[in-house]
C-alpha angles and dihedrals in degrees: 000000000000096000093052093056093048091051095056100035094114100037091111095057103029094090097045117114118265114262115247117193117233093200103042127059119241112267116230120238089246092055091046091052091049090063089067100041118116118273116238100218093174105053111203094014093115092052091049091052091050091049091051091049093049109107124227130188123238119235117263114227112222120230120238091257092052091050091051091050091048091051091052090051091049090051091051090051091048092050095046120108117240123001108314119208115239140176113223126191110196142164118254111195117226114249097216108034142019118286127026141200139280115245128193116211128185121199150112119285113241094181145322110244108214093187097056092028094231141122115237115205126208091253090060098259114144116204120189112233091223089061095054117111100172139009124197129182142147088241096088098034107170096350096091 
């Protein structure tokens, strides 16, 4: 019977003790498994695909009316006594690809720098006025 011989081919050696090398250290199961792990032929390809798939927003251009309203709000902040608290939504350009994201920051205004055209918050953040989409504060209440 052909099946019977195949079944018992290794009966003579199956109960022998496992060979342990005297010259080579024992390989851990983790290292043995690593021999059979897939090979990444294109190093960095996965990261490049993720970067391409990452979505960015495009910058919204303000209308003339919105710019005028923003200028009035900036003037009210500039004229206010103390360090008024504001909420600013602004565009932060992406460093690696076109577009960016809109960030909302809340803080107290330290000063408005006319030279660099930016708002400097008390925490040290500097936000370019050209990047601002929206300004909110309790300063103007129902006026605007």
